[in-house]
C-alpha positions in Angstrom: -109.9 8.8 2.7 -110.4 9.2 -1.5 -112.9 7.3 -3.4 -113.7 7.2 -6.5 -117.2 5.9 -7.5 -116.9 3.5 -10.8 -120.0 3.5 -12.0 -122.0 2.5 -15.7 -125.0 0.6 -17.4 -125.5 -2.7 -17.1 -122.9 -4.5 -20.0 -121.2 -1.1 -20.2 -118.0 -3.7 -18.5 -118.3 -1.4 -15.3 -117.0 -5.6 -13.5 -114.4 -5.5 -15.9 -113.0 -2.1 -15.1 -113.3 -3.3 -11.1 -111.5 -6.1 -11.3 -108.3 -4.3 -13.4 -108.1 -1.9 -10.9 -107.7 -4.4 -7.9 -105.8 -6.3 -9.8 -103.6 -2.7 -9.8 -103.5 -2.6 -5.9 -106.7 -0.4 -5.8 -108.8 -1.4 -2.9 -112.1 -2.1 -4.4 -116.1 -1.6 -3.1 -118.0 -3.5 -5.1 -122.4 -2.9 -4.1 -122.9 -6.3 -6.5 -120.6 -8.2 -4.4 -122.2 -7.0 -1.0 -125.3 -7.4 -2.7 -125.0 -11.3 -3.4 -123.2 -11.6 -0.1 -125.9 -10.1 1.4 -128.9 -12.1 0.2 -126.9 -15.4 0.4 -127.9 -18.6 2.3 -129.3 -17.9 6.1 -128.8 -13.5 6.1 -131.1 -11.8 7.3 -132.2 -10.2 4.5 -133.5 -13.1 2.7 -136.2 -13.6 5.7 -137.4 -10.0 5.1 -137.6 -10.4 1.2 -139.2 -13.8 1.8 -142.3 -11.9 4.3 -142.5 -8.7 1.3 -142.8 -10.9 -1.5 -143.4 -14.2 -0.5 -141.3 -17.6 -0.1 -141.4 -18.6 -3.4 -138.6 -16.2 -3.7 -136.0 -18.3 -1.7 -134.4 -20.5 -3.2 -134.4 -23.9 -1.9 -130.9 -23.6 -0.5 -132.0 -20.0 1.7 -130.9 -17.8 -0.7 -132.6 -15.0 -2.2 -133.5 -16.1 -6.1 -132.2 -13.6 -7.9 -134.1 -14.7 -11.1 -136.9 -14.0 -9.6 -136.9 -11.4 -8.2 -135.6 -9.8 -11.5 -138.3 -11.0 -13.3 -140.6 -9.3 -10.1 -138.9 -6.0 -9.8 -138.6 -5.0 -13.9 -142.3 -6.1 -14.4 -143.4 -3.6 -11.3 -141.8 0.2 -10.6 -143.6 -0.7 -6.6 -141.7 -3.8 -6.8 -138.5 -2.7 -7.5 -138.5 -0.2 -4.7 -140.1 -2.5 -2.3 -136.3 -4.3 -3.0 -134.4 -1.5 -2.5 -136.1 0.0 0.3 -135.0 -4.0 2.2 -131.1 -4.5 0.0 -129.7 -0.5 -0.2 -129.8 0.6 3.8 -128.3 -3.1 4.5 -125.9 -2.1 1.6 -124.7 1.1 2.4 -123.7 0.6 6.0 -121.8 -2.4 4.9 -120.0 -0.6 1.5 -118.8 2.4 3.9 -117.7 0.0 7.0 -116.1 -1.4 4.1 -114.4 1.7 3.1 -113.5 2.5 6.8 -111.4 -0.3 7.0 -109.4 -0.2 3.6 -108.9 4.3 4.6 -105.0 4.3 4.8 -104.7 3.2 1.0 -104.3 6.5 -1.7 -107.5 5.8 -3.0 -110.1 3.3 -3.7 -112.7 2.7 -5.8 -116.4 2.0 -5.1 -118.4 0.6 -7.6 -122.0 1.5 -8.0 -123.9 0.8 -11.2 -126.3 3.2 -10.0 -125.0 6.0 -8.7 -126.4 8.8 -10.1 -129.9 7.7 -10.1 -130.2 7.7 -6.8 -127.8 10.1 -3.9 -127.1 7.9 -1.5 -123.6 7.9 -1.8 -122.9 11.6 -3.0 -121.1 12.4 -0.1 -118.7 9.1 -0.2 -116.7 9.6 -3.4 -114.7 12.3 -4.0 -114.8 12.0 -8.0 -116.9 9.9 -10.6 -115.1 7.3 -13.6 -118.5 6.3 -15.4 -117.7 3.2 -18.3 -119.6 3.4 -21.2 -120.3 2.1 -24.4 -122.5 1.8 -27.5 -126.2 0.2 -26.3 -126.0 -2.2 -28.8 -122.8 -3.6 -27.2 -124.3 -3.6 -23.8 -127.2 -5.4 -25.2 -125.0 -8.0 -27.0 -122.4 -8.5 -24.3 -125.1 -9.2 -21.6 -127.2 -11.4 -24.2 -124.1 -13.8 -24.4 -123.2 -13.4 -20.8 -126.3 -14.2 -19.0 -128.9 -15.8 -21.4 -130.9 -13.0 -20.8 -133.0 -12.2 -24.2 -133.0 -8.8 -26.0 -136.3 -7.3 -24.7 -135.5 -8.0 -21.0 -131.7 -6.4 -21.3 -133.9 -3.1 -22.9 -136.2 -3.3 -20.1 -133.3 -3.0 -17.8 -131.8 -0.1 -19.5 -134.8 1.9 -19.6 -135.0 1.6 -15.9 -131.4 2.9 -15.8 -130.3 6.5 -15.9 -129.7 7.5 -19.7 -126.2 7.4 -21.3 -125.7 11.2 -22.0 -127.1 11.6 -18.2 -124.6 9.7 -16.9 -122.3 11.1 -19.5 -123.0 15.2 -18.2 -122.5 14.1 -15.0 -119.5 12.5 -14.7 -115.8 13.4 -13.8 -113.8 10.9 -16.0 -115.1 8.5 -18.5 -113.4 5.8 -20.4 -115.5 4.5 -23.8 -115.6 0.9 -23.7 -116.2 -0.3 -27.1 -113.0 -2.2 -27.8 -111.4 -4.9 -26.7 -110.4 -6.1 -22.6 -107.0 -4.8 -23.6 -107.8 -1.7 -24.4 -109.6 -0.6 -21.5 -107.1 -2.4 -19.5 -105.1 0.6 -20.7 -107.1 3.3 -20.4 -107.7 2.3 -16.7 -103.8 2.2 -15.8 -103.8 5.6 -17.4 -106.3 6.4 -15.1 -104.8 4.9 -12.5 -101.9 7.2 -13.0 -104.2 10.3 -12.6 -106.3 9.2 -9.6 -102.8 8.7 -7.8 -101.4 12.1 -8.5 -105.0 13.8 -7.5 -104.7 12.1 -4.1 -100.8 13.5 -3.7 -102.2 16.8 -5.1 -105.6 17.1 -1.9 -103.4 15.7 0.4 
């Protein structure tokens, strides 16, 4: 089972990259998607979140209130670590289960935004692909996409590993400062590289 760890800071284009890989027929396991599923209405983790943070952090339909939780954890390192202690073990287990279900594919993509901030998935991936862009691009994309304030986006970026840190550790880097078409072309080239790498490593 050959796994490429796909990572990048907020607004860098990791989700778009994951979508493009999926369109090329590559199985993609996305920890953000898993997180949303495990914190949706009626999921056991929601009760743990309510116990830890209070019932006001659960929506009327029984899901985690992502907006309220986001506001809280980015103003408190303690609360961020508490939420991570609830979510990350369950997300990790589900990610491994999904990867195992696609083990016959030439390679898989594990999309995880905070790969370099934790060693949780170090033994799972064979190489890492960083989607990177200039910080002003990150900010404008997230402001336009999510409606966050610039101050909030900057606080999120500050809580993540620096660009220079990620770039120093990544095996492969795609600079995503241009158009979606340019990103697609770069990923197609990387896809061919990964296919050849898998053949050699077999």
